[in-house]
Structures are given as structure tokens and as C-alpha cells.
C-alpha positions as CSV (number, residue, x, y, z in Angstrom):
1,Q,0.2,-21.8,4.1
2,F,-2.7,-21.1,6.5
3,N,-0.7,-18.8,8.7
4,D,0.6,-16.9,5.7
5,T,-3.0,-16.3,4.6
6,I,-4.0,-15.0,8.0
7,Q,-0.9,-12.7,8.0
8,V,-1.7,-11.4,4.5
9,N,-5.3,-10.6,5.6
10,K,-4.0,-8.7,8.6
11,I,-1.7,-6.7,6.4
12,Q,-4.4,-6.0,3.9
13,Q,-6.5,-4.6,6.7
14,I,-3.7,-2.4,7.9
15,V,-3.1,-1.1,4.3
16,A,-6.8,-0.5,3.7
17,K,-7.1,1.4,7.0
18,I,-4.1,3.6,6.2
19,D,-5.4,4.3,2.7
20,K,-8.8,5.3,4.0
21,T,-7.3,7.7,6.6
22,K,-7.0,11.3,5.7
23,L,-3.3,11.9,6.6
24,R,-2.6,15.5,7.1
25,D,0.8,15.2,8.6
26,S,3.3,14.7,5.8
27,V,6.7,15.5,4.4
28,H,6.8,16.0,0.6
29,L,10.0,16.2,-1.3
30,E,10.5,16.8,-5.0
31,N,13.3,16.0,-7.5
32,E,16.8,17.0,-6.2
33,E,15.5,17.1,-2.6
34,F,15.7,13.3,-2.5
35,M,17.1,12.0,-5.9
36,K,20.8,11.8,-6.7
37,N,19.9,11.5,-10.4
38,M,16.7,13.1,-11.4
39,T,14.5,11.3,-13.9
40,D,13.4,13.0,-17.1
41,G,9.8,13.4,-15.8
42,G,10.8,14.3,-12.2
43,G,9.8,12.6,-9.0
44,S,8.4,13.0,-5.6
45,L,8.8,11.3,-2.2
46,T,6.2,11.7,0.5
47,G,6.1,10.4,4.0
48,Y,2.8,10.2,5.8
49,F,2.6,10.3,9.6
50,Q,-0.1,9.4,12.2
51,N,0.5,10.3,15.8
52,N,4.0,11.4,14.8
53,Q,4.8,7.9,13.5
54,L,5.7,7.2,9.8
55,I,3.0,4.9,8.4
56,K,3.4,5.3,4.6
57,I,5.9,6.4,2.1
58,A,5.0,7.1,-1.5
59,E,7.6,7.3,-4.3
60,W,6.6,8.7,-7.7
61,Y,8.8,8.8,-10.8
62,G,8.0,10.3,-14.2
63,L,10.0,8.4,-16.8
64,S,10.3,8.7,-20.6
65,W,8.2,5.5,-20.9
66,G,5.6,6.2,-18.2
67,I,5.2,6.3,-14.5
68,L,6.7,4.2,-11.7
69,Q,5.2,4.3,-8.2
70,V,6.2,2.5,-5.0
71,H,4.2,2.7,-1.8
72,Y,5.6,1.4,1.5
73,F,3.4,0.7,4.5
74,F,4.5,0.5,8.1
75,N,2.9,-0.9,11.2
76,N,4.5,-0.1,14.6
77,D,7.6,1.2,12.7
78,E,8.0,-2.1,10.8
79,L,7.7,-2.5,7.0
80,V,4.7,-4.7,6.3
81,F,3.8,-4.1,2.7
82,V,5.1,-2.7,-0.6
83,R,3.1,-2.1,-3.7
84,E,5.0,-1.2,-6.9
85,T,3.2,-0.2,-10.1
86,E,4.5,0.6,-13.6
87,N,2.2,2.3,-16.1
88,H,3.6,2.8,-19.6
89,F,2.4,5.5,-21.9
90,Y,-0.1,4.1,-24.5
91,I,1.4,3.6,-27.9
92,D,-0.8,3.6,-30.9
93,D,0.7,2.2,-34.1
94,S,-0.8,5.0,-36.3
95,T,-0.4,8.1,-34.0
96,G,2.5,7.2,-31.8
97,T,2.8,7.7,-28.0
98,D,-0.2,9.1,-26.2
99,H,1.0,10.7,-23.0
100,S,-2.6,11.1,-21.7
101,R,-3.3,7.3,-21.6
102,F,-1.6,4.4,-19.9
103,D,-1.2,0.7,-20.3
104,S,-0.7,-1.1,-17.0
105,Q,2.5,-3.1,-17.3
106,F,3.2,-4.3,-13.8
107,R,1.8,-4.4,-10.3
108,G,3.5,-6.2,-7.5
109,D,2.3,-6.6,-3.9
110,Y,5.0,-7.7,-1.3
111,Y,4.2,-8.8,2.2
112,F,6.7,-8.6,5.0
113,N,6.8,-9.9,8.6
114,K,9.7,-9.2,11.0
115,G,11.9,-8.0,8.2
116,K,11.3,-11.0,5.9
117,L,9.4,-11.1,2.7
118,F,6.9,-14.0,3.1
119,D,4.5,-13.6,0.2
120,E,4.2,-11.7,-3.1
121,V,1.7,-11.4,-5.8
122,S,2.5,-9.8,-9.2
123,L,0.8,-9.1,-12.5
124,G,3.0,-8.5,-15.5
125,H,6.8,-8.8,-16.0
126,H,9.3,-7.1,-13.8
127,R,13.0,-7.0,-12.8
128,F,12.5,-9.4,-9.9
129,E,12.0,-12.2,-12.3
130,S,15.8,-12.2,-12.6
131,E,17.8,-14.2,-10.1
132,D,20.2,-11.2,-9.7
133,N,17.5,-9.0,-8.2
134,N,16.1,-9.6,-4.7
135,A,12.8,-7.9,-3.8
136,E,13.2,-8.5,-0.1
137,K,16.7,-6.9,0.1
138,E,15.8,-4.0,-2.2
139,Y,12.6,-3.0,-0.6
140,I,13.9,-3.2,2.9
141,K,17.0,-1.1,1.9
142,R,14.9,1.5,0.0
143,A,12.3,1.8,2.8
144,K,15.1,2.5,5.2
145,E,16.8,5.0,2.9
146,N,13.5,6.8,2.2
147,K,12.6,6.8,5.9
148,D,15.9,8.4,6.7
149,I,15.5,11.1,4.1
150,I,12.0,11.9,5.2
151,L,12.9,12.1,8.8
152,K,15.8,14.5,8.1
153,H,13.3,16.8,6.4
154,K,10.7,16.7,9.1
155,P,10.7,19.8,11.3
156,E,12.9,19.4,14.4
157,K,10.0,20.0,16.8
158,E,8.0,17.2,15.2
159,R,10.6,14.4,15.3
């Protein structure tokens, strides 16, 4: 337990540092450039680089019910953290769906060390509550797929 707490704190510091850094070197893709099946509200995939090394990937999806975002953070080319958020459009019983307001439905923070999920914190209900879904396998797979897509779109001279 204590070692996990120390590792979580280290990862939180890495994530905070990346989020505070103004990352100018990026690859931004939209819709068909990275999605096989486009969502009704479109989507984007952005890879952020520092010193020519991928340190963050941001997925954004517009859906009929709201917005889904997944952020992947890397340290020394290794996945260390994933944050997924789901925000549903606000529904008012008298006026219907308000597309300018959101209700936060889910936030999940996933901590990785050497390719293994070792801690997670979530608020709200999500698909990983089911035994059939495995956060560790899915996020590692998606991080690799996204990384491959982003690196293919990075200009040759910058790879």
C-alpha cells in the first residue's frame, strides 16, 4: 500500500508537470484521419511532444449523449496514467436536452507502472464495472494504437 501511494504521487507530479507545460510540438488529427467509424459529433486525436518524445495523447469524441475524453500520459516512452471523463448533456424535464450544459457522469484515473495497472480511482458508473471489460488491457492497447497513428502523421524529419 505505501509503495503504491509513493508511485501514485510520483505519477501525479509527472501529469501535473505535463499539464502545466505549454506544448507547442503536436500532431492533431480529426475524424476520418484516425477513426474507422466517425461519431455523430466528430472527434479528434492529438499527440503532444517534448524534446521529440511523445508525452501526452488526447482523444476527444462528440457523441449524441455528450462528450467522451481520454488523456494518456507517458514518462520515458512508458504509459503511466490515463484519465477518462464522460460528460452527458444536461437534460431538463421541461425543456429537454440542453447542449450548452453538462452533467459529469464519470471520471476515472488509472495508474500504470511497467505496463501494469496498479491503482485506479473512479467517480460514477462506467463500463469497467463489468467483468468482461479490462481497463488495463484496453488502455494499453488504445495507447499503443493511438501512438502508432500519431507517429505515422508526424513529419518524417521530426520522427
